[in-house]
Every structure is written in C-alpha cells, then in structure tokens.
N, C-alpha and C positions, 0 to 999 in steps of 0.2 A: 396468918395467910398471905401470901405475895402477891401483888395484884402487878398486871403486866399491862401497861400503856400501849398503842402501837399509832405511831405517827403517819399519817397518812400525808406525805408530799404534796403541796397544791399543786393543780392542773391549770394550765394558762390558755386561755384560747390561741393567740397566738404564739410563734415561735420566737424564744427569746435570743437575740442578735448576739453572736459571738463577734462583740469591738474587740479593739486593740488601741495602742494610743495613735497610728499613724506618725508619721514624721513632718519635721519640718526644712527643706531647703531653701533660704534663701528668705525671701517672702512671700513662699508658696507652704501651703500646708496638704497633706494628701494622705489620705486613708482610705486603702480598699475596702477595708474591714467594712466599713459604710456605706459605701461610692460616693465618696464625694473629695474634691480637690476645690480648694479657691487661695487664690493672691490676692494679699491684702493692697490696700493703698502704697505708695511708694511712702510716704512718712512715717509708716508705722511698721515695728519691727515685732516681729513673733518671738512669741517665748514658747517654751517646752510643755511638748501637749501632758495631758494628765487625763489616766483613767481611774475611774472612782467605783467602786463596788466590784463585785465578781459575780459571773450568771449564777443565778440564783439567788442572789440577795437586790436586796432593794435599797439606793437607785440604782443603776448598770446606766454610765453617763461618761461620755469622754467630750475634754475640753481645751479649749486653748486658745490663747488673748494676744492679739497684737495691740501697741502701745505707742504713743508720739511722746515728743519732749511736754514738759510740762511747762506752758507758758504764764507769765505772770500775770494775776486776775483774770484768768480764762479756765476751763475746765478743760482736763488733760483728754485728748482724742484717741479714741480705740475702738477698737472690734472685740470682742468676745463672742465665738462661737463655742456649742455645745449640742451634744448629741443625746436624744436618752432614749432607753428604753421602755416603749408602752406596753411591754407581756404587762407589765406587775400593776397595770391601771385597770380599774373596771372597763368591760368591754364600750361603755356608754361614754369614755372619757378618752379613747383612740382619735379625735378627729383636730383638726387644725382650730376649730371654733372652740372645743374643749379645752386647748390647750392655753388656750389666748385668755380664756374665763379663767385658769389655775395662774395667769401670769400678770394681769388684773387684780386677782384679788389678793395675791402674795406682794403686789407691789402696795395697793391700798392698806394691807397692814402694817407696811414700814413706813405709810404718811404720803406715798406719791401716787397723786392720781392720773389717771390720762388725759392726753388732750386730744380732744375731739374722738371721735369712735373709729373703729378699726377700718383701716382700708386695704385692696390689693395694692401688693409691690411686685416688682419686677427683680430679681436679682439673679444675674446670669440665664437670662430667658426662661427662668423657673418662676412661677406665682407662687409668693408667699402673703401673708394676713398679715399686715402692720399697723402695732398700734404705739403714738408716740407718748410720751411720760416730759413731764418738765420738773426738777425739784434745784431750784438754783444752786448752782450756776452750770447744772448738766442738764442736756437737753439728750435724752436716748429716742430711740428706734426701735421696736423689739420685731424682729422678722419671722414670724414664725410656718415651719412646713412640717405639718404631722402624714407621716407615710402609713403602711402599715404595721410596722412593728416599731418605727421610732420617731422621734418627733426631731428635727432640724432647728435650731433656734440662736438668730444671729442679733447681738446686741452693740448697735452703731451710737458712741458719746461723744457729745460734742459741746461746743458753747452756746450753738444755737442749730434751729431747725437747716440754713441754710447748711452749714458746716456738715453737719450727718448725711445731710443728699450727697454733698461734695464724696463724703466717706464714702457711700453704697455705691454712688455711680464708678468709685475706684476700685470696686472690687468684683474682681474675677472669680465664676462660680462654675462647677461643672459638676453636675449628681447624674449618677449612674441611673 
C-alpha cells in the first residue's frame, strides 16, 4: 500500500519581507526594499551588497560592509550592516532586546565577552541598542534595532572605543 505524506507549509505570524541587495553609489548604500540608506564615514570604502537566502528559507539577510585601510599594529576600521528577516524566528524573539541577547550569546560562544551593559545609542536620529565587545586588537560596537519584520544591525570595528565612536558619528542613516 502506498503511503501519501502531505507537506503542510509553515505559516508565519509576520509577513516575510521582500528584500533585495540594494545598491552602492560612492560611500552611500541604499535599499528601498528595507527602507534604509546610510553613508559610510569618509575613510571607508563600501563593498558589494550580498543577499543570503530566498523568501521561504532561513535566514533571509542582506549585508554590506565598508572597510578602511589596514594600519600597522592596529585593528582595521570598518562598518558592517545587515538586515535580517524576523518572520522565521519565534514570536518572542522579534524584539531588539531578544536580538541583542542572540548577538551576545553568539559572541560568547566565540570567546568574546561584552564590555559593560547594553545602552541606548542614536544613529541618524534613530534609537538603537548598543553593546560593545573587545577582543584584542579589535573593539566592536554592535547597534541593533528590531522592527516588526526585520532587525537592523550595524557593527562598527576599530582599535578602541574612541575610534569606534568616531565611526558611528561619521555615519549618516536614514530609515523609513
């Protein structure tokens, strides 16, 4: 006797965003599909945006990075931005606080501990949650803002906190 198995597609409580790669023009990355535009600090060069996953798969993420020149005996300065669809996560993991816990947990698994507690940070007039990490010679500030269907994450890297703060203040952001 032949057995028939019916696959029932998973339903998500939130809509799955239709992300595309966006585009880079000079020092500015814009992506209307996620409602974001940012301009990297002058000394950084933006790379090519990447889209990981496809709708209906996990994870669905768009990423772009901007890097400075490598200097002798210091960390390379850079900014990494990514937006990740949250529809694939359980409902209780759609908040900024939950996403920060995920970032801290992931870094701890790699042996990188947070420096202090998460604090509020402003980037382009938008409130983010900021958590700093230090693993010699790199200091990182991870800024997270979770919206209804996606999380926006900026990772600023440099040699020290002051350098990272300069990168943050040198970044312009517009969010719809």
